C-alpha positions as CSV (number, residue, x, y, z in Angstrom):
1,M,63.0,-26.4,-47.7
2,L,60.2,-29.0,-47.4
3,S,58.5,-30.2,-44.1
4,K,55.6,-32.4,-43.3
5,V,53.3,-32.9,-40.3
6,K,50.2,-35.1,-39.7
7,S,46.8,-33.9,-38.8
8,C,43.1,-35.0,-39.2
9,V,39.8,-33.9,-40.8
10,L,36.3,-35.3,-40.1
11,H,33.6,-36.4,-42.5
12,G,30.7,-37.0,-40.2
13,L,32.2,-39.0,-37.4
14,E,34.8,-40.6,-39.6
15,G,38.3,-39.2,-39.3
16,N,40.8,-39.0,-42.3
17,I,44.5,-38.5,-41.9
18,V,45.8,-35.4,-43.6
19,E,49.5,-34.7,-44.3
20,V,50.3,-31.0,-44.2
21,E,53.3,-30.3,-46.5
22,V,54.9,-26.9,-46.5
23,D,57.5,-25.8,-49.0
24,L,59.6,-22.6,-49.0
25,S,60.9,-21.6,-52.4
26,R,62.3,-18.6,-54.3
27,G,60.0,-16.3,-56.2
28,L,57.5,-13.6,-55.5
29,P,56.6,-13.7,-51.8
30,G,53.2,-15.3,-51.3
31,F,51.2,-17.8,-49.3
32,I,49.0,-20.4,-51.1
33,V,47.1,-23.3,-49.7
34,V,46.1,-26.2,-52.1
35,G,44.4,-29.5,-51.7
36,L,40.7,-28.8,-51.6
37,P,40.6,-26.5,-48.5
38,D,37.4,-24.9,-47.4
39,I,37.0,-21.2,-46.6
40,S,38.2,-21.6,-42.9
41,I,41.4,-23.3,-44.1
42,R,42.0,-20.8,-46.8
43,E,41.7,-18.0,-44.2
44,S,44.2,-19.8,-42.0
45,K,47.1,-18.3,-43.9
46,E,46.4,-14.9,-42.4
47,R,46.0,-16.3,-38.9
48,V,49.3,-18.3,-39.3
49,R,51.2,-15.4,-40.8
50,T,50.2,-13.0,-37.9
51,A,50.6,-15.6,-35.2
52,I,54.1,-16.5,-36.2
53,S,55.1,-12.8,-36.3
54,N,53.5,-12.1,-32.9
55,S,55.2,-15.2,-31.4
56,G,58.6,-13.6,-32.1
57,Y,59.6,-15.3,-35.4
58,D,60.4,-13.6,-38.6
59,F,58.0,-14.6,-41.3
60,P,59.9,-15.7,-44.4
61,I,60.0,-13.4,-47.4
62,K,59.6,-16.3,-49.8
63,K,56.9,-18.2,-51.7
64,V,55.1,-20.4,-49.2
65,T,53.2,-23.4,-50.6
66,V,51.0,-25.5,-48.4
67,N,49.7,-28.8,-49.7
68,L,47.0,-30.8,-47.9
69,S,47.4,-34.4,-48.9
70,P,45.5,-36.4,-50.2
71,A,44.6,-33.7,-52.7
72,N,41.2,-35.3,-53.7
73,L,39.8,-35.2,-50.2
74,R,37.9,-32.1,-49.1
75,K,39.2,-30.5,-45.9
76,E,37.1,-28.6,-43.4
77,G,37.8,-27.0,-40.1
78,S,40.2,-24.7,-38.3
79,Q,42.1,-27.6,-36.6
80,L,44.7,-27.4,-39.5
81,D,45.9,-23.9,-38.3
82,L,48.4,-25.3,-35.8
83,P,49.8,-28.1,-38.1
84,I,50.3,-25.6,-40.9
85,A,52.1,-23.2,-38.5
86,I,54.3,-26.0,-37.1
87,A,55.2,-27.3,-40.6
88,L,56.0,-23.8,-41.8
89,L,58.3,-23.1,-38.7
90,A,60.0,-26.4,-39.4
91,A,60.6,-25.4,-43.0
92,M,62.0,-22.1,-41.7
93,G,64.5,-24.0,-39.5
94,E,63.0,-22.8,-36.2
95,I,62.3,-26.4,-35.2
96,K,65.6,-28.2,-35.0
97,K,64.4,-31.7,-34.3
98,A,62.0,-32.0,-37.3
99,E,62.3,-35.8,-37.4
100,N,60.0,-36.0,-34.4
101,L,57.2,-34.5,-36.4
102,N,56.4,-37.7,-38.1
103,E,55.3,-39.5,-34.9
104,I,52.8,-36.9,-33.7
105,C,49.4,-35.9,-34.9
106,I,48.8,-32.1,-34.4
107,L,45.4,-30.5,-33.9
108,G,44.5,-26.9,-33.0
109,E,43.3,-23.5,-34.1
110,I,45.6,-20.5,-33.5
111,S,44.7,-16.9,-32.7
112,L,46.5,-13.8,-33.9
113,D,48.6,-13.5,-30.8
114,G,49.9,-17.1,-31.1
115,G,47.5,-18.6,-28.7
116,I,46.0,-22.1,-29.4
117,N,42.2,-22.2,-29.3
118,R,39.7,-25.0,-28.7
119,I,38.4,-26.9,-31.7
120,D,35.2,-28.9,-32.3
121,G,35.4,-32.6,-33.0
122,A,38.7,-33.3,-31.2
123,L,37.5,-36.5,-29.5
124,P,36.4,-38.3,-32.8
125,M,39.6,-37.2,-34.4
126,I,41.7,-38.7,-31.6
127,I,39.7,-42.0,-31.8
128,A,40.1,-42.1,-35.6
129,M,43.8,-41.4,-35.6
130,K,44.4,-44.0,-32.9
131,Q,42.7,-46.6,-35.1
132,L,45.2,-45.6,-37.8
133,G,48.1,-46.3,-35.5
134,Y,48.9,-42.9,-34.0
135,K,49.4,-42.6,-30.3
136,K,50.9,-39.1,-29.7
137,F,48.9,-36.0,-30.1
138,I,49.3,-32.3,-29.7
139,V,46.0,-30.6,-28.8
140,P,44.7,-27.3,-27.3
141,S,44.7,-27.2,-23.5
142,S,40.9,-26.6,-23.5
143,N,40.5,-30.0,-25.3
144,K,42.7,-32.0,-23.0
145,D,40.1,-33.6,-20.8
146,E,38.0,-35.1,-23.6
147,C,41.0,-36.2,-25.5
148,S,42.7,-37.8,-22.5
149,A,39.7,-40.0,-21.9
150,I,41.0,-42.3,-24.7
151,K,43.2,-45.1,-23.4
152,D,46.7,-45.9,-24.6
153,V,47.3,-42.5,-26.2
154,Y,49.7,-39.7,-25.2
155,V,48.1,-36.2,-25.2
156,Y,50.3,-33.1,-25.0
157,E,48.4,-30.0,-24.4
158,F,49.6,-26.4,-25.1
159,N,48.3,-22.9,-24.8
160,E,50.7,-21.1,-27.2
161,L,52.4,-21.7,-30.5
162,R,55.8,-20.8,-29.0
163,Q,55.5,-23.5,-26.3
164,V,55.1,-26.2,-29.1
165,V,58.2,-25.0,-30.8
166,E,60.2,-25.0,-27.6
167,W,58.9,-28.5,-26.7
168,F,60.0,-29.9,-30.1
169,N,63.4,-28.3,-29.6
170,G,63.8,-29.8,-26.2
171,D,63.8,-26.4,-24.4
172,L,60.5,-27.1,-22.7
173,N,59.8,-30.2,-20.5
174,K,56.3,-31.3,-21.2
175,K,54.9,-34.7,-20.1
176,P,51.7,-36.3,-21.5
177,Y,48.6,-35.0,-19.8
178,L,47.3,-37.6,-17.4
179,N,43.7,-37.2,-16.4
180,E,43.6,-38.8,-13.0
181,K,39.8,-38.8,-12.9
182,I,37.7,-38.5,-16.0
183,V,35.4,-35.6,-15.7
184,F,31.7,-36.1,-16.7
185,N,29.1,-33.5,-17.3
186,Q,27.2,-32.7,-14.2
187,E,23.7,-34.2,-14.6
188,K,20.8,-31.8,-14.2
189,T,18.3,-32.3,-11.5
190,V,16.3,-35.4,-12.7
191,L,12.5,-35.3,-12.5
192,D,11.1,-38.3,-10.8
193,F,8.2,-40.7,-11.6
194,S,6.9,-40.4,-8.1
195,D,5.5,-37.0,-9.1
196,V,3.1,-38.6,-11.5
197,K,-0.3,-39.3,-9.9
198,G,-2.3,-42.3,-11.2
199,Q,-1.7,-43.3,-14.9
200,K,-0.6,-46.8,-13.9
201,Q,-1.1,-48.2,-17.4
202,V,0.9,-45.4,-19.0
203,K,3.7,-45.8,-16.5
204,R,3.7,-49.5,-17.1
205,A,4.0,-48.9,-20.8
206,A,6.9,-46.5,-20.2
207,E,8.7,-49.1,-18.1
208,I,8.3,-51.6,-21.0
209,A,9.5,-49.1,-23.5
210,A,12.6,-48.3,-21.3
211,A,13.3,-52.0,-20.7
212,G,13.3,-53.0,-24.4
213,A,14.3,-49.6,-26.0
214,H,10.9,-49.4,-27.8
215,N,9.4,-46.3,-29.3
216,M,6.2,-45.1,-27.6
217,L,3.3,-42.9,-28.7
218,M,0.9,-41.4,-26.1
219,I,-2.5,-40.2,-27.3
220,G,-4.7,-38.3,-24.9
221,P,-6.4,-35.0,-24.1
222,P,-4.5,-31.9,-22.9
223,G,-3.4,-32.0,-19.3
224,S,-3.5,-35.7,-19.0
225,G,0.3,-36.0,-18.2
226,K,1.8,-37.0,-21.5
227,S,4.6,-34.4,-21.4
228,M,5.1,-35.0,-17.7
229,I,5.7,-38.7,-18.2
230,A,8.0,-38.1,-21.2
231,Q,10.2,-35.6,-19.3
232,R,10.7,-38.2,-16.5
233,F,11.4,-41.0,-18.9
234,P,15.2,-40.6,-18.9
235,S,15.2,-41.1,-15.1
236,I,14.2,-44.8,-15.5
237,L,16.9,-45.6,-18.2
238,P,20.2,-47.3,-17.2
239,S,23.2,-45.1,-17.0
240,L,25.5,-44.9,-20.0
241,S,28.5,-47.2,-20.0
242,F,31.9,-45.6,-20.6
243,E,31.9,-46.7,-24.3
244,E,28.4,-45.3,-24.8
245,A,29.4,-42.1,-23.1
246,L,32.3,-41.7,-25.6
247,E,29.9,-42.4,-28.5
248,V,27.5,-39.7,-27.4
249,T,30.3,-37.3,-26.6
250,K,31.7,-37.7,-30.1
251,I,28.4,-36.5,-31.7
252,H,28.2,-33.5,-29.4
253,S,31.8,-32.7,-30.0
254,V,31.3,-32.6,-33.8
255,A,28.2,-30.5,-33.3
256,G,30.2,-28.0,-31.2
257,L,28.0,-28.5,-28.1
258,L,30.8,-29.8,-25.9
259,K,32.0,-26.5,-24.4
260,N,33.6,-27.6,-21.1
261,G,35.5,-30.6,-22.4
262,C,33.8,-33.1,-20.2
263,L,32.3,-36.4,-21.3
264,I,28.6,-36.8,-21.4
265,R,27.4,-39.5,-19.0
266,S,23.6,-38.7,-18.8
267,R,21.1,-39.9,-21.3
268,Q,20.2,-37.0,-23.6
269,F,16.6,-35.8,-23.7
270,R,15.9,-33.8,-26.9
271,A,12.4,-32.2,-27.4
272,P,12.4,-30.1,-30.6
273,H,9.4,-27.8,-31.3
274,H,7.0,-28.9,-34.0
275,T,8.1,-26.1,-36.2
276,I,11.5,-27.7,-36.7
277,S,12.8,-28.2,-40.2
278,K,13.6,-31.5,-41.7
279,T,17.3,-30.6,-41.8
280,A,17.4,-29.6,-38.2
281,L,15.7,-32.8,-37.1
282,V,17.5,-35.4,-39.2
283,G,20.7,-33.5,-40.0
284,G,22.3,-31.9,-43.0
285,G,23.2,-28.4,-44.1
286,I,26.0,-27.2,-46.4
287,K,28.4,-28.8,-44.0
288,P,26.3,-31.8,-42.9
289,M,26.0,-31.7,-39.2
290,P,24.1,-34.1,-36.8
291,G,20.4,-33.2,-36.2
292,E,18.2,-33.7,-33.2
293,V,17.7,-37.4,-34.0
294,S,21.5,-37.9,-33.7
295,L,22.0,-35.6,-30.7
296,A,19.5,-37.9,-28.9
297,H,21.6,-41.0,-29.7
298,L,21.3,-43.6,-26.9
299,G,18.8,-41.2,-25.1
300,V,15.3,-39.9,-25.8
301,L,13.8,-37.9,-28.7
302,F,10.5,-36.5,-27.6
303,L,8.1,-35.1,-30.2
304,D,5.2,-33.3,-28.5
305,E,2.1,-32.4,-30.5
306,L,3.1,-34.9,-33.1
307,P,0.4,-34.2,-35.7
308,E,1.5,-30.6,-35.7
309,F,4.9,-31.5,-37.2
310,N,5.3,-31.1,-40.9
311,R,4.4,-34.5,-42.5
312,A,7.5,-34.5,-44.7
313,T,9.6,-33.9,-41.6
314,L,8.1,-36.9,-39.8
315,E,8.4,-39.1,-42.9
316,A,12.1,-38.3,-43.0
317,L,12.4,-40.1,-39.6
318,R,11.1,-43.4,-40.9
319,Q,14.4,-44.7,-42.3
320,P,16.6,-43.5,-39.3
321,L,14.1,-45.2,-36.9
322,E,14.5,-48.4,-38.8
323,D,18.3,-48.4,-39.4
324,G,19.5,-46.6,-36.3
325,V,21.8,-44.3,-38.5
326,V,21.3,-41.2,-40.6
327,T,23.2,-41.0,-43.9
328,I,23.4,-37.6,-45.5
329,S,24.6,-37.6,-49.1
330,R,26.3,-34.6,-50.7
331,V,28.3,-34.2,-53.9
332,Q,31.6,-34.3,-51.9
333,G,30.6,-37.6,-50.1
334,S,28.3,-39.2,-47.6
335,Y,28.2,-38.4,-43.9
336,T,26.8,-41.0,-41.4
337,Y,25.6,-40.3,-37.9
338,P,24.2,-42.8,-35.4
339,C,20.7,-42.3,-34.0
340,S,19.7,-45.3,-31.9
341,E,17.5,-43.6,-29.4
342,I,14.0,-44.2,-27.9
343,M,11.5,-42.0,-29.6
344,L,8.6,-40.8,-27.5
345,A,5.7,-38.9,-29.0
346,A,2.6,-37.3,-27.7
347,A,-0.6,-36.3,-29.6
348,N,-4.1,-35.1,-28.9
349,P,-6.8,-37.4,-30.2
350,C,-8.3,-34.5,-32.3
351,K,-7.9,-30.9,-33.2
352,C,-9.7,-29.6,-30.1
353,G,-8.1,-32.3,-28.0
354,Y,-11.1,-33.7,-26.2
355,Y,-12.3,-36.6,-28.4
356,G,-13.1,-39.5,-26.1
357,D,-12.8,-37.3,-22.9
358,P,-15.9,-37.9,-20.7
359,R,-15.4,-34.5,-19.0
360,H,-15.3,-32.3,-22.1
361,E,-17.4,-32.1,-25.2
362,C,-15.4,-32.6,-28.4
363,T,-16.3,-29.9,-31.0
364,C,-14.7,-31.7,-33.9
365,T,-16.7,-33.4,-36.7
366,S,-15.9,-37.0,-37.6
367,A,-14.2,-35.7,-40.8
368,E,-12.0,-33.3,-38.7
369,I,-11.1,-36.1,-36.3
370,D,-10.1,-38.4,-39.1
371,R,-8.2,-35.6,-40.9
372,Y,-6.3,-34.7,-37.7
373,I,-5.0,-38.2,-36.8
374,N,-4.5,-39.1,-40.5
375,K,-1.7,-36.4,-40.6
376,L,0.3,-39.4,-39.2
377,S,1.0,-41.9,-41.9
378,G,0.4,-45.6,-41.4
379,P,4.1,-46.5,-42.0
380,F,5.2,-43.9,-39.4
381,L,2.7,-45.2,-36.8
382,D,3.8,-48.7,-37.5
383,R,7.3,-47.7,-36.2
384,M,5.8,-46.7,-32.9
385,D,6.1,-50.0,-31.1
386,I,3.9,-49.0,-28.2
387,Q,0.7,-47.0,-28.7
388,V,-1.1,-46.1,-25.5
389,D,-4.2,-44.1,-24.6
390,V,-3.7,-41.5,-21.8
391,S,-6.9,-40.7,-20.0
392,C,-7.5,-37.7,-17.7
393,V,-6.4,-38.1,-14.1
394,N,-9.2,-38.5,-11.5
395,I,-9.5,-36.1,-8.6
396,S,-9.1,-39.1,-6.3
397,D,-5.6,-39.7,-7.8
398,L,-4.6,-36.1,-7.4
399,Q,-5.7,-36.0,-3.8
400,N,-4.2,-39.3,-2.9
401,H,-1.2,-38.8,-0.7
402,A,0.1,-42.3,-0.9
403,K,3.6,-42.5,-2.2
404,E,3.9,-43.3,-5.9
405,E,6.6,-45.6,-7.2
406,S,9.9,-43.7,-7.7
407,S,12.1,-43.7,-10.7
408,S,14.8,-45.6,-8.9
409,E,12.5,-48.5,-8.2
410,I,11.4,-48.7,-11.8
411,R,14.9,-48.3,-13.1
412,S,16.1,-51.3,-11.0
413,R,13.6,-53.5,-12.9
414,V,14.6,-51.9,-16.2
415,E,18.3,-52.5,-15.6
416,A,17.6,-56.2,-14.6
417,A,15.7,-56.7,-17.9
418,R,18.5,-54.9,-19.9
419,N,21.1,-57.2,-18.2
420,I,19.1,-60.3,-19.3
421,Q,19.0,-58.9,-22.9
422,R,22.7,-58.1,-22.9
423,E,23.6,-61.6,-21.8
424,R,21.2,-63.2,-24.3
425,Y,22.4,-61.2,-27.3
426,K,26.1,-61.1,-26.5
427,E,26.9,-63.2,-29.5
428,D,24.6,-61.3,-31.9
429,G,26.0,-57.8,-31.5
430,I,22.7,-56.3,-30.3
431,Y,21.8,-54.8,-26.9
432,S,18.0,-54.7,-26.6
433,N,14.8,-56.4,-27.8
434,S,13.9,-53.5,-30.1
435,E,16.9,-54.4,-32.3
436,L,15.7,-57.9,-33.0
437,Q,15.2,-58.7,-36.7
438,G,14.6,-61.6,-39.0
439,K,15.9,-64.9,-37.8
440,N,16.7,-63.6,-34.4
441,I,13.0,-62.9,-33.8
442,E,12.2,-66.5,-34.6
443,K,15.1,-67.7,-32.4
444,Y,14.4,-65.6,-29.3
445,C,10.6,-65.0,-29.4
446,V,9.3,-68.5,-29.3
447,L,5.6,-68.8,-28.3
448,D,3.7,-71.6,-26.6
449,N,0.6,-72.9,-28.4
450,N,-1.9,-70.7,-26.6
451,A,0.1,-67.6,-27.2
452,K,0.5,-68.5,-30.8
453,K,-3.3,-68.9,-31.3
454,M,-4.0,-65.6,-29.5
455,L,-1.5,-63.7,-31.8
456,E,-3.0,-65.3,-34.9
457,M,-6.5,-64.1,-34.0
458,A,-5.2,-60.6,-33.2
459,F,-3.3,-60.4,-36.5
460,E,-6.6,-60.9,-38.5
461,R,-8.8,-58.8,-36.3
462,M,-6.5,-55.8,-35.9
463,K,-5.2,-56.1,-39.6
464,L,-1.6,-55.9,-38.4
465,S,1.3,-55.4,-40.8
466,A,4.3,-57.7,-40.7
467,R,6.2,-55.0,-38.8
468,G,3.3,-54.7,-36.3
469,Y,3.4,-58.4,-35.9
470,N,7.1,-58.4,-35.2
471,N,6.7,-55.4,-32.8
472,I,4.2,-57.4,-30.7
473,L,6.6,-60.3,-30.5
474,K,9.5,-58.0,-29.4
475,I,7.3,-56.2,-26.8
476,S,6.1,-59.6,-25.5
477,R,9.8,-60.6,-25.2
478,T,10.4,-57.4,-23.1
479,I,7.4,-58.1,-20.9
480,A,8.7,-61.6,-20.3
481,D,12.1,-60.3,-19.4
482,L,10.7,-57.9,-16.9
483,E,9.0,-60.9,-15.2
484,R,12.3,-62.9,-15.7
485,S,10.5,-65.5,-17.7
486,K,12.4,-67.4,-20.3
487,E,9.3,-68.2,-22.3
488,I,6.6,-66.0,-23.8
489,N,3.1,-67.0,-22.8
490,E,-0.4,-65.8,-23.7
491,T,-0.3,-63.3,-20.7
492,H,2.6,-61.5,-22.2
493,I,1.0,-61.5,-25.7
494,A,-2.2,-60.2,-24.2
495,E,-0.5,-57.3,-22.6
496,A,1.5,-56.5,-25.7
497,L,-1.7,-56.4,-27.7
498,Q,-3.1,-53.7,-25.4
499,Y,-0.3,-51.4,-26.6
500,R,-1.4,-51.7,-30.3
501,Q,-5.0,-50.8,-29.7
502,L,-4.6,-47.5,-31.5
503,D,-4.0,-49.3,-34.8
504,R,-7.6,-50.5,-34.7
505,K,-9.0,-47.4,-33.1
506,Y,-7.8,-44.8,-35.6
507,H,-7.1,-46.8,-38.8
């Protein structure tokens, strides 16, 4: 007897429908799975055999053939355990109303005792199958909260294999799981900008970076507050919208980092150590998984001690920073993960860290200073929109008990600027000034005559690249938005030029 059920496999964040076909035939007893299964799926036959027996059903003494269609698509993941078991039980005649199988997509891993275990990537699978027209899903109980966050779908959650069979046969009354209140991950205690003493110029640069989603590089001696400012940067970013929260949660679900089934609502702050490999940073592996750059999507990626990173690792970031996506190519296909985050970076000005510091003597030679900062390539630095010097804090600033501006006060201005951008670009499909390209820069970054002359002079003196020129225009647009100005004037250009001083200083 032949039976079929529907399931799903992921390639990156893209879901593909899989039809699980099970046939029972005469011949030597055996259990074979075909259709390009990976090791975890090939091992499922032992889990399915034992789970069916331990659930009180007699495993058939026949030849069992499982085909995963389409046969030319590689299948990965343990989520096919449950659909294989249900299709086999239907072929055995244990599921009397097998016609209902065609309407439902089944996902779940099973344990040897017949329990149904949590799976990774459930959320993107549900979203993908919904786009293909499926509205009914059977999922493990531990995945119910993330799956039920999707509108207009019916999610049925189960703990045991036997419950699924009884539900199909009408012996168990089970209604779709209704999540009355979507549960979000509890945000950690957020550090506040009011803790940062002095550094007004750097805090202003951080505000501009947050308002326009610009990348920012901070160069200064040890102890000047670079890491302190970076750690507080997420506190001035707007909250994720529901759609953005789903997008971020999808990535963490695929990576297996969504253990409690809650949606992620806070902006992610990822700060990998400088010894990280290129694969861990950008993504990849035998089974391509998202790297740190994708786990920071719509949040912040902070690279401390930037020149200490392997140069090849940093160069691998150039294309993702430009495109906002990472594409990992393998023989079996390409995997694409989004990575539209703000990249913050911090670096010492030299190997000893004290070049330009009036309080400490730099022990580096000119050649060592050049060699240290030249670890960062020109093309990579060009992608750092804002480059700012961070000087040591004065004792007067540290002893000043006047209240510093809080994160909530800065965030209110950032949100106002983001709202202006969202309204301005609603027909262009972009959300921030950092995404402006080509004709949109000409359209939205119009300069008056004085501003135009100032930028022309700066272009020649600072020997800017075309990308550097466009970055100044985009930063100027953000500064104007923070002041709620429709036009970009020379004051905005002048401030934007301050944040490209390192181009001239170090190169």
